[in-house]
N, C-alpha and C positions, 0 to 999 in steps of 0.2 A: 221887348229884351232882345237886345243884341248878345252873342258869345263869339269873342274872337277864334278863329279858326286856330291860333297858336294855345289857345287854353284846351281846345278839345284836342288837340295833337297830344298835348303835356299829360292829358287825365288817360288818353291810350296808351300812351307810353310807360307810364304807372302800372298801369292795369294790366298791361302785356308783361312787363317785369315781375309784377306779383304773380300771374299766372304759370313764367316760365320758372320761378323760385321754388313754388309749390308743386310742381312736376318733378322738378331736381332732387327736392327733400323728399318727396315721396318713393321715388324709385333707388335713393339712398338709403331710407329707412328699410325698405323691403328687402333690399340687398342686404344691408347689416343683419337683419334677422334671419335671413336666409344663411348668410355665411356662420352665424353664431350658432343656430340649429345644427348644420350641420358638422360643425366642427364639437362641439359639445357630446360628451358622451356620458350616459346615465349608468351607473353601476346599482345593483340591488341591493339593498341592505345584507342579504346573504354574500353576496359577492365582496363587498365590503370587510365583512365578517371574516371571511375566508382568507381575504387577502393580509387583514392584520393578524390571524392565526399563523400563518404563513412565514409572516415577517418576525414573530416571537418564538417559531420552532426554528428558524433557522440561526436567530441570537442566541438560544439556548444552545445547539448543535455547537456552535462558533466557540461561545465561551466554555464548554468542556473540552473539546478539542485543543483550544488553545491554551488553557488555564487548567484544567481539570475540572473535574465536580467539587465546586465549593458551597453551592446551594443544597437546601433540603432536596429541591424539585431535581436538581441536577442528579444528587446521589442517589433517589430513588430512579431515575433512567438508566443510571449504567449499572445501578444494584442489579435492576430486571435484565438488562443486558450479559451480564455476565452471569447471571442464574440460567438464562436461555442458551447461552454459548458453553456452558460448564467450565468457563475459566476466567481467572482476575485479570482484571486488565488494567494496565497502566497507559493514561491516554496523553501523555506526554509525544510529540511527534519525534520520532529521532531519524527517521526516514520517510521519503513521501511516499503515500499512498499505503503504508503499512503502518500497524497500531503495534506497541510492544508493549507486553504483559512479562508479571512475576510472578512464579508461585514458587511455594516450599516444597521440595522432593521429598523421596523415603527416608532420605538421610538427614534430614531438616536445614538440607543446604539452601541458598536463595538460587533459583534459577529465572533468567530472563530470556526470553523468546521473542520473535515478531510473528502478528499472524500473518496468515496467508491471504493474498489478494481476495480470495471468496469468503474468506472470512471478515477482511475490511469491509466488503462490500456488504456482507449482512450485519454488521453493525452499524454502517452507515443508515440502512433501511430503515434496519430497526429504531435505531436512534431518532431517525426524522418521523417514524411513526409515533413512537412514545412523545416526541417533543408537542408534536401537534396534538397528539391526546391530551397533554398537561395544559395546553395553551388555550384549546378548546373548553377545556372543564372550568378554566378560569376565566373566562368570556363571561362577562354579565349579559343578559339577552336585553 
């Protein structure tokens, strides 16, 4: 049986192309796997839970600051802060970085005052703590 040389050359060309394509595909596949694994970030379930709690707490605080307490949860948070501060707080923003509150003096007159920066910081920190507690307690495990 006689096999012409051009047929052998054709078989060798096809075989070498297949080998080079397999090597190329293997390199691409490992490169994609390495890239995908280095770009992905895994967050534990506790981390995801904490991120959700922080987002919910931030939303609660923003609603209280912008619209005042309207929901029962928001009213609970503000009443706790007012109890700890010893003052009634009006959460409408009239000046930047200050809260305004209204109270009735001994002559039964309505008096409006602004909280100092220190009191405002206390209110914001305490509101964040309380909103985080509420969001955490409402989350299902």
